[in-house]
C-alpha positions as CSV (number, residue, x, y, z in Angstrom):
1,M,-197.1,179.4,99.8
2,H,-198.6,177.8,96.7
3,A,-199.5,180.4,93.9
4,R,-202.9,178.9,93.5
5,H,-203.7,179.3,97.2
6,L,-202.5,182.8,97.1
7,L,-204.6,183.8,94.1
8,L,-207.7,182.1,95.4
9,N,-207.6,183.1,99.0
10,R,-206.2,186.6,99.5
11,S,-208.5,189.1,100.9
12,S,-208.2,192.6,102.1
13,M,-207.4,192.9,105.7
14,P,-208.2,196.4,107.1
15,R,-207.5,195.7,110.8
16,L,-203.8,195.8,111.1
17,V,-201.3,196.1,114.0
18,E,-197.6,195.8,114.7
19,P,-195.3,194.3,113.6
20,A,-194.9,195.9,110.3
21,P,-193.0,194.3,107.5
22,T,-189.3,194.1,108.1
23,P,-186.6,195.6,105.8
24,A,-186.2,192.0,104.3
25,D,-189.9,191.9,103.7
26,L,-189.8,195.2,101.9
27,E,-187.1,193.8,99.7
28,L,-189.4,191.0,98.7
29,F,-192.2,193.4,98.1
30,E,-190.0,195.5,95.9
31,A,-188.7,192.4,94.0
32,A,-192.3,191.4,93.3
33,A,-193.2,194.8,92.1
34,L,-190.2,194.9,89.7
35,R,-191.4,191.6,88.1
36,V,-194.7,192.9,86.8
37,P,-195.5,193.5,83.1
38,D,-193.5,196.5,82.1
39,H,-193.2,197.2,78.3
40,M,-189.7,198.5,77.6
41,S,-188.6,198.1,81.1
42,L,-189.4,201.7,82.0
43,T,-190.4,201.0,85.7
44,P,-193.1,203.8,85.5
45,Y,-194.0,203.5,89.3
46,Q,-192.4,204.3,92.6
47,V,-193.3,203.3,96.2
48,I,-193.0,205.8,99.1
49,V,-192.9,204.1,102.6
50,F,-194.5,205.7,105.5
51,R,-193.9,204.3,109.0
52,G,-193.4,205.6,112.5
53,E,-193.7,209.4,112.9
54,H,-194.1,209.7,109.1
55,L,-197.5,208.2,109.5
56,V,-198.4,211.1,111.6
57,E,-197.0,213.5,109.0
58,L,-199.1,211.7,106.4
59,G,-202.1,212.2,108.6
60,D,-201.4,215.9,108.8
61,L,-201.2,216.0,105.0
62,F,-204.5,214.1,104.8
63,R,-206.1,216.7,107.1
64,A,-204.7,219.6,105.1
65,T,-206.0,217.9,102.0
66,A,-209.5,217.4,103.6
67,E,-209.6,221.1,104.4
68,H,-208.3,222.2,101.0
69,E,-210.7,219.9,99.1
70,E,-213.5,220.8,101.4
71,L,-214.4,217.3,102.1
72,G,-216.6,218.1,105.0
73,E,-216.3,218.4,108.7
74,N,-216.5,214.6,109.4
75,A,-213.7,214.0,106.9
76,I,-211.6,216.7,108.3
77,E,-211.9,215.4,111.9
78,R,-210.8,211.9,111.0
79,A,-208.3,212.6,108.3
80,A,-205.2,212.8,110.6
81,S,-206.1,209.4,112.2
82,L,-206.6,207.5,108.9
83,P,-202.8,206.6,108.4
84,L,-202.7,205.4,112.1
85,R,-204.9,202.3,111.2
86,A,-201.7,200.3,110.1
87,P,-198.1,200.3,111.2
88,M,-197.0,200.9,107.6
89,I,-198.4,202.6,104.4
90,L,-196.9,202.0,101.0
91,M,-198.0,204.7,98.6
92,V,-197.8,203.5,95.1
93,S,-197.6,206.3,92.4
94,T,-196.7,206.5,88.8
95,R,-193.3,207.8,87.6
96,Y,-194.3,208.3,84.0
97,Q,-191.5,208.1,81.3
98,E,-191.8,209.7,77.9
99,H,-191.6,206.9,75.3
100,K,-193.1,206.7,71.8
101,S,-194.0,203.0,72.2
102,V,-195.5,203.1,75.7
103,P,-198.4,205.4,76.3
104,R,-199.3,206.7,79.7
105,D,-202.2,204.4,80.1
106,E,-200.0,201.3,79.6
107,Q,-197.6,202.8,82.2
108,L,-200.5,203.3,84.6
109,A,-201.5,199.6,84.1
110,S,-197.9,198.6,84.9
111,A,-198.0,200.7,88.1
112,A,-201.3,199.0,89.1
113,C,-199.8,195.6,88.5
114,A,-196.9,196.7,90.9
115,A,-199.3,197.6,93.6
116,H,-201.2,194.3,93.2
117,A,-197.9,192.4,93.4
118,I,-197.0,194.2,96.6
119,V,-200.4,193.2,98.2
120,Q,-200.0,189.6,97.0
121,M,-196.3,189.4,98.4
122,A,-197.5,190.9,101.7
123,F,-200.1,188.0,102.0
124,T,-197.4,185.4,101.3
125,Q,-195.3,186.7,104.1
126,G,-198.1,186.5,106.7
127,Y,-199.1,190.2,106.7
128,G,-202.5,191.7,106.0
129,A,-202.9,194.5,103.5
130,V,-205.6,196.8,102.2
131,W,-205.2,198.9,99.1
132,R,-207.1,202.2,99.7
133,T,-207.9,204.9,97.2
134,G,-210.5,207.6,97.4
135,P,-210.2,211.4,97.6
136,Y,-206.6,211.4,99.0
137,A,-205.4,209.3,96.1
138,E,-207.2,211.6,93.6
139,S,-206.2,215.0,95.2
140,Q,-203.9,217.3,93.1
141,F,-203.3,219.2,96.3
142,L,-201.9,216.2,98.1
143,K,-199.8,215.2,95.1
144,E,-198.2,218.7,95.0
145,Q,-197.5,218.4,98.8
146,L,-195.7,215.1,98.2
147,G,-193.7,216.5,95.3
148,I,-195.4,214.2,92.6
149,A,-197.8,216.8,90.9
150,E,-197.4,215.3,87.5
151,E,-197.9,211.7,88.6
152,D,-200.9,209.6,89.6
153,I,-201.4,208.0,93.0
154,L,-202.5,204.3,92.5
155,G,-203.3,204.1,96.2
156,F,-202.2,203.7,99.7
157,I,-201.4,200.1,100.7
158,Y,-201.9,199.7,104.4
159,V,-199.8,196.8,105.7
160,G,-199.2,195.1,109.0
161,T,-200.0,192.0,111.0
162,P,-203.7,191.1,111.0
163,A,-205.4,192.0,114.3
164,V,-207.8,189.1,113.7
165,P,-207.8,186.2,111.3
166,T,-208.0,187.4,107.8
167,P,-211.5,186.7,106.6
168,I,-211.7,184.8,103.3
169,K,-214.4,186.2,101.1
170,P,-216.7,183.7,99.4
171,A,-215.8,183.1,95.8
172,K,-217.8,185.3,93.4
173,D,-220.6,183.5,91.5
174,K,-219.9,185.4,88.3
175,K,-218.8,184.5,84.8
176,I,-216.3,186.8,83.1
177,F,-214.9,184.4,80.5
178,F,-216.9,184.0,77.3
179,D,-216.3,182.3,74.1
180,Y,-215.9,184.6,71.1
181,S,-218.8,184.6,68.7
182,S,-219.1,186.7,65.5
183,N,-222.8,186.9,65.8
């Protein structure tokens, strides 16, 4: 796939089914994540793969989190089913390293780039993906349950085969590049 096509046409795909990425695909995702900007090569991120029965376990953790965080009855009722919307979830989190030249915010940016690279690589391999955040990614309780209390969760990347053709969003009609002016 041509890089320009990828960058101009990738869209989030929330309706995902089997098959999930293969071990060879996961190696490509990992290779892409390891090529992102990473000052001092700290690799300040990690990816936890949930598939099969582990998606059910993640759903149980989501439900416990919804109860603990008092997210409301509706959230509690649907929490356990959320991870079952895809055959695989890749949870990207930080793995901060102490370094005098690389502050935590720069490490967080590197982790976000890794998550983005994974989503992009999934698209090149014919998979759909959607990067989800929200209350579960922000929950200290969930981070403690997962053994990453001191880290940040960048999100949960739901990955699988698109159930329907991936809709390509229309290009945004916005200007974000501006010439510098000292006035």
